[in-house]
N, C-alpha and C positions, 0 to 999 in steps of 0.2 A: 504494500500500500504506500502511496505517496504521502509525504508529510509537508511541513512548511517549506522545505528546500526542494522537494521533488515534485510538487504539484501533480496532478490537477486538483487536489483538494487540500484543505487546511483543517486543522482541529479534529481530525478523525478520532484519535484516541480519546480526546475529551468528550466528543459526541457519544462515543460508545460507552463511556463512563456514565453519561446522562441516561442513555438507554437502559443500562443495567440497573439504574435506580428506579425505574418505572415500576410501580407496584401493581398497576392494572394489567393483567395478562393480555387483554384485547388491545389495549393501547400499545403495549410493548410489541406485539405481533404486527400491528399495523405499521409502526415505525420501522421495525426491522425488515419488513417486506419491502418497503420503499428504499431503505438503505441498501439492501441486497440488489435491487434493480440498478441503483447508481453504481455499485461496485461492478456488476456485470457489464454495464455499458462501458465503464472505464477499462475493464479487462479486454473488451473488444475494440479498444482505442477510439471510442466515441466520447469525446470530451466537450465540456462547455468551453466557451471562448475565454472565460476568466476562471480563476480558481474558485472552487465551490467550498464555502465555509460550511462544514458538516454540522456544526453546532446550530447555525442559523437554520439549516435544512431540517434538522430534528425538531427545532422549536416550531417551525411552520407546520410540520406534520402533526405535532401535538395539538396545535390550534385547529387544524383541519379535522382531527378526530373529534373535537368538541362539537363539530357540526355533523356528526354521524347520522343523525335522524334525517337531515336534509340530504346528505349524500345517499342514503338508502332510498329516499324518494326519487332522486335523480337517476340512480341505477335501475329503479323500477320503471323508468320511462317518463316520469313527471318533469315538466319544464319549469325550472326554478331560476331562470336566467335573471330575473329581477330581484333576487335575494329576498323574496317575501317570506315571512314566517307564518303565513296563514296556512292552515291545514285543510 
């Protein structure tokens, strides 16, 4: 894995420490699934144009998980493009 000097990502070890501290098994699996996708892309030499801060990425995933009800609705085919909270 690349680090601060080797790019394409930074703060990988710190991000993984954050993931290991997650107490909710569903949240931990959600975050790790996305991190694994990033690692797989990097292994296939598909990189972002700038270094990816993995702590930032993990933080965004945690926030996205908070919207899991809306995500489930979107995955079920509902159109929530306007970020409405109405059910």
